[in-house]
N, C-alpha and C positions, 0 to 999 in steps of 0.2 A: 504494500500500500504506500503510495507516495505522500510526501508531506503536504499539508494544506497551506496554501499561501494566503496572504491577506486578501488578495483579489477574489478568493473563493468563499469568503465569509459573507453570509447573508444574515441580516437582523430583522426579525419579524416585528412590525410596528402594530401595536394593538390600538383599538379605537380610542381608549382613554388617552393615549399619547396625543392623538390628533385633537381630541376635545380639550385637553389641558392647554394645548398650544394656542387656543383662541379664547380661553376663559378669562374674562376681564376681572373676575372676582378673586382669582388666585394668581397674583402677579409673579410670585416666586416660581410656582409650577409652570406658569406660562413661559417665562423667560428660559427656564431650564429646558423645557421640551422643545421650544423653538430652536435653541442652540443645538440640542441633540438631533433634531430633524435636519438641520442645516449640515451638521457633521456627517450624518448618514448619507445625505444627498451628495455632498462633496466627494465622498468615497464610493458613491454608487452602490451601496450595499443594503439599503433599506428596502424591505418588501412588505406589502400588505395584500390582502385578498379582497374579493368582492364582498364577503360578509362584513369585513371591517368598514368598507365604504358604505354599505347599507346601514350598519349600526350608527355610524356618525351622522348620516343623512336623517335617519329616523329620530335621533336625539335632537338634532337641530330643528326639525320640523315640529316635533312634539313640544319643544320649548318655545315655539313661536318666533324663533330667531330667523332672520333673513339669511339664507345661505350665502348670498353674494357679500353681504356686510360681514358675516362671520369669518370669512376667509381673507379679508383684507387685514394684513399685518400692519 
């Protein structure tokens, strides 16, 4: 078995991570998760699935928040 390189690493991103990244009430969690998501993006190693996207959308719709406004950082 060959050694795993950093390029092979994938990090699963849960729905809570996305939700914390836009939560105006939890500034410390928001800042941390935004930085974490940016780091994963820079390394091209973050992954999520359709269920996560659906969960985030459902929470935002149930809470009455506008999707467009919620994702403006």
